[in-house]
C-alpha positions as CSV (number, residue, x, y, z in Angstrom):
1,M,-2.7,-28.0,18.6
2,I,-3.7,-27.0,15.2
3,V,-7.1,-26.3,16.3
4,A,-5.9,-24.1,19.2
5,A,-3.5,-22.4,16.8
6,A,-6.3,-21.5,14.3
7,G,-8.6,-20.3,17.0
8,L,-5.8,-17.9,18.3
9,W,-5.3,-16.8,14.7
10,L,-9.0,-15.9,14.4
11,V,-9.2,-14.2,17.6
12,A,-6.2,-11.9,16.8
13,A,-7.7,-11.3,13.3
14,A,-11.1,-10.3,14.7
15,L,-9.3,-7.9,17.1
16,L,-7.3,-6.2,14.2
17,W,-10.4,-6.0,12.2
18,R,-12.2,-4.0,14.7
19,T,-12.5,-0.1,14.1
20,S,-14.2,2.9,15.8
21,V,-16.6,3.3,12.8
22,P,-20.1,2.9,14.1
23,G,-21.7,-0.4,13.1
24,D,-25.0,1.2,12.4
25,L,-23.5,4.0,10.2
26,S,-25.9,4.0,7.1
27,L,-24.2,5.0,3.8
28,A,-26.9,6.0,1.4
29,H,-26.3,5.1,-2.2
30,Q,-25.0,8.1,-4.3
31,D,-25.3,9.0,-7.9
32,P,-21.9,10.0,-9.3
33,R,-23.6,12.4,-11.7
34,D,-24.6,14.7,-8.6
35,F,-20.9,15.2,-7.6
36,F,-18.9,14.9,-10.9
37,S,-19.2,16.0,-14.2
38,V,-19.8,13.5,-17.2
39,R,-16.7,14.4,-18.7
40,H,-14.6,13.4,-15.6
41,L,-16.6,10.2,-15.2
42,E,-15.8,9.3,-18.8
43,R,-12.2,10.1,-18.3
44,S,-11.6,8.6,-15.1
45,E,-13.3,5.4,-16.5
46,S,-11.1,5.2,-19.4
47,Y,-7.9,6.1,-17.5
48,Q,-8.5,3.5,-14.7
49,R,-9.5,0.7,-17.3
50,G,-6.0,1.4,-19.0
51,L,-4.1,1.0,-15.8
52,R,-6.3,-2.2,-15.0
53,L,-5.3,-3.8,-18.2
54,L,-1.7,-2.7,-17.7
55,W,-1.8,-4.5,-14.3
56,I,-3.3,-7.6,-15.5
57,G,-0.7,-7.9,-18.4
58,A,2.3,-7.3,-16.1
59,T,0.7,-9.8,-13.5
60,L,0.4,-12.5,-16.2
61,V,3.9,-11.8,-17.4
62,Q,5.3,-12.1,-14.1
63,L,3.7,-15.5,-13.5
64,A,5.0,-16.6,-16.8
65,V,8.5,-15.6,-16.1
66,L,8.2,-17.6,-12.6
67,V,7.0,-20.8,-14.4
68,V,9.7,-20.8,-16.9
69,A,12.4,-20.3,-14.1
70,V,10.6,-23.2,-12.2
71,R,11.1,-25.5,-15.1
72,M,14.6,-24.4,-16.1
73,A,16.1,-24.4,-12.4
74,P,16.8,-28.0,-12.3
75,R,18.8,-27.9,-15.7
76,T,21.4,-25.4,-14.4
77,G,23.0,-27.8,-12.2
78,W,23.6,-24.9,-9.6
79,R,23.8,-26.3,-6.0
80,G,23.9,-25.0,-2.3
81,I,23.0,-21.7,-1.1
82,P,25.1,-19.7,-3.4
83,G,23.5,-21.6,-6.3
84,G,20.1,-20.8,-4.6
85,V,20.9,-17.2,-4.3
86,A,22.0,-16.8,-8.1
87,L,18.8,-18.6,-9.2
88,G,16.8,-16.2,-7.1
89,A,18.6,-13.2,-8.3
90,L,18.4,-14.0,-12.0
91,T,14.5,-14.9,-11.6
92,L,13.9,-11.3,-9.8
93,V,15.9,-9.6,-12.5
94,G,14.0,-11.6,-15.2
95,I,10.7,-10.5,-13.6
96,W,11.8,-7.0,-13.6
97,L,13.1,-6.9,-17.3
98,A,9.7,-8.5,-18.5
99,G,7.8,-6.0,-16.6
100,L,9.6,-3.0,-17.8
101,P,7.4,-2.5,-20.9
102,F,4.5,-2.4,-18.8
103,V,6.2,0.1,-16.5
104,I,6.9,2.2,-19.4
105,A,3.6,1.9,-20.8
106,A,1.8,2.9,-17.6
107,H,3.9,6.1,-17.5
108,W,3.1,6.9,-21.1
109,W,-0.5,6.3,-20.0
110,R,-0.5,8.7,-17.0
111,R,1.5,11.4,-19.0
112,R,-1.2,11.2,-21.8
113,Y,-3.9,11.9,-19.2
114,G,-1.9,14.6,-17.5
115,I,-1.5,13.0,-14.2
116,S,2.3,12.6,-14.4
117,R,4.6,15.4,-15.3
118,S,7.8,13.8,-15.2
119,D,9.9,12.3,-18.2
120,Y,10.8,8.7,-18.7
121,S,14.2,9.0,-16.7
122,T,12.1,9.3,-13.6
123,I,11.2,5.4,-14.1
124,L,14.4,4.3,-16.2
125,V,17.1,6.2,-14.0
126,D,15.9,7.4,-10.8
127,P,14.7,3.7,-9.2
128,W,18.0,2.1,-10.0
129,L,19.3,2.7,-6.3
130,A,16.1,1.3,-4.7
131,E,16.0,-1.7,-7.1
132,I,19.5,-2.6,-6.6
133,G,18.8,-2.3,-2.7
134,A,15.7,-4.4,-3.1
135,L,17.5,-7.1,-4.9
136,L,20.4,-7.2,-2.5
137,A,17.9,-7.6,0.3
138,A,16.0,-10.4,-1.2
139,C,19.3,-12.1,-1.7
140,V,20.1,-11.8,2.0
141,A,16.5,-13.2,2.7
142,I,17.0,-16.1,0.2
143,A,20.2,-17.1,1.9
144,L,18.9,-16.8,5.3
145,V,15.8,-18.9,4.6
146,M,18.0,-21.5,2.8
147,L,20.2,-21.7,5.7
148,L,17.1,-22.2,8.1
149,A,15.7,-24.8,5.7
150,R,19.1,-26.8,5.9
151,R,19.3,-26.6,9.7
152,L,15.6,-27.2,10.5
153,G,14.4,-29.3,7.5
154,D,10.7,-28.9,6.5
155,R,9.9,-27.2,9.8
156,W,12.0,-24.0,8.9
157,W,8.8,-22.1,8.5
158,I,8.1,-22.1,12.3
159,V,11.2,-19.8,12.6
160,G,11.4,-18.4,9.1
161,G,7.8,-17.0,9.1
162,P,8.1,-14.9,12.3
163,A,11.7,-13.9,11.3
164,F,10.4,-12.7,8.0
165,A,7.6,-10.8,9.6
166,A,9.9,-9.2,12.2
167,L,12.3,-7.9,9.1
168,V,9.5,-6.5,7.3
169,S,8.0,-4.8,10.4
170,A,11.2,-3.2,11.4
171,F,11.6,-1.8,8.0
172,I,8.1,-0.2,8.1
173,L,8.5,1.0,11.6
174,A,12.3,2.4,10.8
175,Q,11.1,4.1,7.5
176,P,10.7,7.5,9.0
177,L,14.4,7.1,10.1
178,L,15.5,6.4,6.6
179,L,16.5,8.7,3.7
180,V,13.4,10.7,2.5
181,P,13.0,13.0,-0.2
182,R,14.3,16.7,0.1
183,L,11.9,18.5,2.3
184,E,11.2,22.1,3.1
185,P,9.3,23.8,6.2
186,L,5.9,24.8,5.5
187,R,6.1,28.7,5.0
188,N,2.7,29.6,5.9
189,R,2.9,30.0,9.6
190,Q,-0.9,30.4,10.1
191,L,-1.6,26.9,8.5
192,A,1.3,25.4,10.3
193,A,-0.1,26.4,13.4
194,Q,-3.5,25.2,12.6
195,I,-2.0,22.1,11.7
196,R,-0.1,21.6,14.9
197,Q,-3.4,22.7,16.9
198,L,-5.3,19.8,15.0
199,A,-2.7,17.4,16.0
200,R,-3.1,18.5,19.6
201,E,-7.0,18.1,19.3
202,Q,-6.5,14.6,17.8
203,R,-3.9,13.8,20.6
204,V,-1.3,12.7,18.4
205,G,1.4,15.0,20.0
206,D,3.6,17.8,18.6
207,V,4.5,17.3,15.0
208,D,6.6,19.2,12.5
209,V,5.1,20.3,9.2
210,E,7.1,20.1,6.1
211,V,6.6,20.3,2.3
212,Q,7.7,17.6,-0.5
213,D,8.4,19.1,-4.0
214,A,5.8,16.6,-5.8
215,S,4.7,19.0,-8.5
216,R,7.6,18.4,-10.8
217,R,6.4,14.8,-11.2
218,T,2.7,14.7,-10.8
219,R,-0.7,16.6,-10.1
220,A,-1.9,14.3,-7.8
221,I,-2.4,15.6,-4.2
222,N,-1.4,13.9,-1.1
223,A,-0.2,14.1,2.4
224,E,1.8,11.8,4.8
225,F,2.5,11.3,8.3
226,Y,5.8,9.8,9.1
227,G,7.7,9.1,12.6
228,L,7.5,7.7,16.1
229,G,8.0,9.6,19.1
230,P,10.1,12.8,18.5
231,T,10.4,12.2,14.7
232,K,6.7,12.7,14.1
233,R,6.0,15.0,11.2
234,V,3.4,15.8,8.6
235,I,4.5,16.0,5.0
236,L,2.1,17.8,2.6
237,W,2.9,17.4,-1.2
238,D,3.2,20.9,-2.8
239,T,0.3,19.9,-5.0
240,A,-2.0,20.4,-1.9
241,L,-1.0,23.9,-1.4
242,D,-1.2,25.2,-5.1
243,G,-4.7,26.7,-4.7
244,R,-7.0,23.9,-5.6
245,L,-7.7,22.9,-2.1
246,S,-9.2,25.6,0.5
247,R,-7.8,25.9,3.9
248,A,-10.5,23.7,5.3
249,E,-9.9,21.1,2.8
250,I,-6.2,21.0,3.7
251,L,-7.0,20.7,7.4
252,T,-9.2,17.8,6.5
253,L,-6.5,16.1,4.5
254,V,-4.0,16.2,7.4
255,A,-6.7,15.1,9.7
256,H,-7.1,11.9,7.8
257,E,-3.6,11.3,8.4
258,F,-3.7,11.9,11.9
259,G,-6.6,9.5,12.1
260,H,-4.3,6.6,11.0
261,V,-2.0,7.6,13.7
262,K,-4.7,7.9,16.6
263,S,-6.1,4.5,15.2
264,N,-2.8,2.9,15.6
265,H,-2.8,1.4,11.8
266,V,0.8,1.2,11.6
267,W,1.0,-1.1,14.6
268,K,-2.2,-3.0,13.4
269,S,-0.5,-3.5,10.0
270,V,2.5,-5.0,11.9
271,G,0.1,-7.5,13.4
272,W,-1.6,-8.5,10.1
273,I,2.0,-9.1,8.6
274,F,2.7,-11.6,11.6
275,L,-0.5,-13.3,10.9
276,F,-0.2,-13.7,7.2
277,A,3.5,-14.4,7.1
278,I,3.4,-17.6,9.4
279,P,0.9,-19.7,7.4
280,G,2.4,-18.2,4.2
281,A,5.8,-19.4,5.1
282,Y,4.2,-22.9,5.7
283,V,2.6,-23.1,2.4
284,V,6.0,-22.1,0.8
285,A,7.4,-24.9,2.7
286,R,4.9,-27.6,1.6
287,V,5.1,-26.5,-2.0
288,T,8.9,-26.6,-2.3
289,R,9.0,-30.3,-0.7
290,R,8.7,-31.5,-4.3
291,R,12.0,-29.9,-5.3
292,G,13.7,-31.3,-2.0
293,G,12.9,-28.6,0.2
294,L,13.8,-24.8,0.3
295,G,17.4,-25.9,1.2
296,T,18.1,-27.0,-2.3
297,A,18.9,-24.4,-5.0
298,P,16.3,-25.6,-7.5
299,A,13.3,-25.1,-5.1
300,V,14.0,-21.1,-4.9
301,P,12.2,-20.2,-8.1
302,L,9.4,-22.3,-7.0
303,A,9.3,-20.6,-3.7
304,L,9.1,-17.3,-5.3
305,L,6.3,-18.6,-7.6
306,T,4.3,-19.9,-4.7
307,L,4.8,-16.7,-2.8
308,T,3.6,-14.6,-5.6
309,V,0.5,-16.9,-5.9
310,V,-0.1,-16.4,-2.2
311,Q,0.1,-12.8,-2.3
312,L,-2.3,-12.7,-5.4
313,A,-4.8,-14.7,-3.5
314,L,-4.7,-12.6,-0.3
315,L,-4.9,-9.3,-2.3
316,P,-8.6,-8.9,-2.0
317,V,-8.3,-9.7,1.8
318,V,-5.4,-7.2,2.2
319,N,-7.2,-4.3,0.3
320,A,-10.3,-5.1,2.2
321,I,-8.1,-4.5,5.5
322,S,-6.8,-1.4,3.9
323,R,-10.0,0.0,2.9
324,R,-11.4,-0.4,6.4
325,Y,-8.7,1.3,8.1
326,E,-9.0,4.2,5.3
327,A,-12.5,4.4,6.2
328,E,-11.6,4.8,9.9
329,A,-9.2,7.6,9.1
330,D,-12.0,9.2,7.3
331,W,-14.4,8.9,10.3
332,R,-12.1,10.5,12.7
333,A,-11.0,13.1,10.2
334,L,-14.8,14.2,10.0
335,R,-15.2,13.9,13.7
336,A,-12.0,16.1,14.4
337,T,-12.8,18.9,11.9
338,H,-16.8,19.1,12.0
339,D,-16.7,20.0,8.5
340,P,-18.4,17.2,6.2
341,Q,-18.6,19.8,3.3
342,A,-14.8,20.4,3.4
343,F,-14.6,16.5,3.3
344,E,-17.0,16.2,0.4
345,G,-15.0,19.0,-1.7
346,L,-11.7,17.3,-0.7
347,M,-12.8,14.0,-2.1
348,R,-14.0,15.8,-5.5
349,E,-10.4,17.4,-5.6
350,L,-8.8,14.0,-4.9
351,S,-10.8,12.3,-7.6
352,D,-10.1,15.1,-10.2
353,A,-6.4,15.3,-9.4
354,S,-5.6,11.6,-9.8
355,L,-8.5,10.6,-12.0
356,S,-9.8,8.1,-9.5
357,Q,-13.2,6.6,-10.8
358,P,-15.7,7.5,-8.4
359,D,-18.0,4.3,-8.7
360,P,-15.5,1.7,-10.3
361,P,-16.6,-1.9,-11.1
362,E,-16.9,-4.0,-8.0
363,W,-14.2,-6.7,-9.1
364,A,-11.8,-3.7,-9.5
365,Q,-12.6,-2.4,-6.1
366,I,-12.3,-5.9,-4.4
367,V,-9.1,-6.7,-6.0
368,L,-7.1,-3.6,-6.6
369,D,-8.5,-0.8,-4.7
370,T,-6.9,0.1,-1.1
371,H,-9.3,3.0,-0.4
372,P,-13.1,3.2,-0.4
373,T,-14.6,4.9,-3.5
374,P,-14.9,8.5,-3.7
375,L,-18.7,8.1,-3.7
376,Q,-18.4,5.8,-0.5
377,R,-16.3,8.4,1.1
378,I,-18.8,11.2,0.2
379,A,-21.7,9.1,1.4
380,M,-19.8,8.7,4.9
381,A,-19.7,12.5,4.9
382,R,-23.4,13.0,3.9
383,S,-24.4,10.4,6.6
384,V,-22.5,12.6,9.4
385,E,-23.9,15.7,8.0
386,A,-27.4,14.3,8.2
387,S,-27.0,12.7,11.7
388,R,-25.8,16.2,12.8
389,A,-28.7,17.9,11.2
390,G,-31.0,15.6,12.8
391,S,-29.6,15.7,16.5
């Protein structure tokens, strides 16, 4: 039975791993100095190094808080589901408070390098509603899992894993229907018409085109695609329209988002959530047995610690999947626009706007990066351009 389940898991993972990028696509090594100034290479390296150090520090502090919570939990004397929910809530609040200095430091770091334009109220006041909502959702999840553990014993993971995956997937799919930042229609009618034409050419259907005011908080450039069926829409950050990008580069940016849609990356992500959630729930169930199972209150902090360790262990795998899907979206954008030069120009502007390092250390790319490096993306454009010239 276990062998059959493992085999089915591997088959599903192999199918989700597949993309439309040709397997024989050759990406030649590129010298970052051929595309970026020495100043940009030095600034981006320094900026990203600082962010990585802050991430490492915040992660270590989070683990330390969880270890303390695990050791202190039996001493509280709290029992039952209410006690478990209280312990979970206190642990999560403790993690948030301990990580707040790193959040503030990261914001200071972004402001120092000119990436962020917002004041500190953005991170200290604005997120309160989202933080409270996330805490309430976590408390509900803890209560439900504890209830399952009390009813089903150590086998709660058989139901709890898929149930958790279903809840997360439902949130992802319903995200376009939830409250989004204030948006305005794209006033450039010609550009809006070109984007809609591009959507038809990439066969993603009719879409609305709207603009989000991002310039008051960042100089980074981005575009997003939201919606299912009649709710489809492209959201351009107004930073993409401030003159730094050419018309061709804007269309390339949008084509990349359409590439995600055409490749069904949202639905594939749902598939990965189910694949990871079930064995993850099994690991949590096994570890929490030492505290009497997840049906007991003192086991809740141990479950949170186990879940955090599992997430950290899976981070290289999850990011590898993300980079693979981003590369496929790049490939589809190149095929749709037939403009490798615009793609290359876009990559340079994106790197400059967010100070992403063109050629980061390999460990950082494996552990932290969700996108191919700017150099890898430029190499893909160069490969397409070379193959087109040779045909």
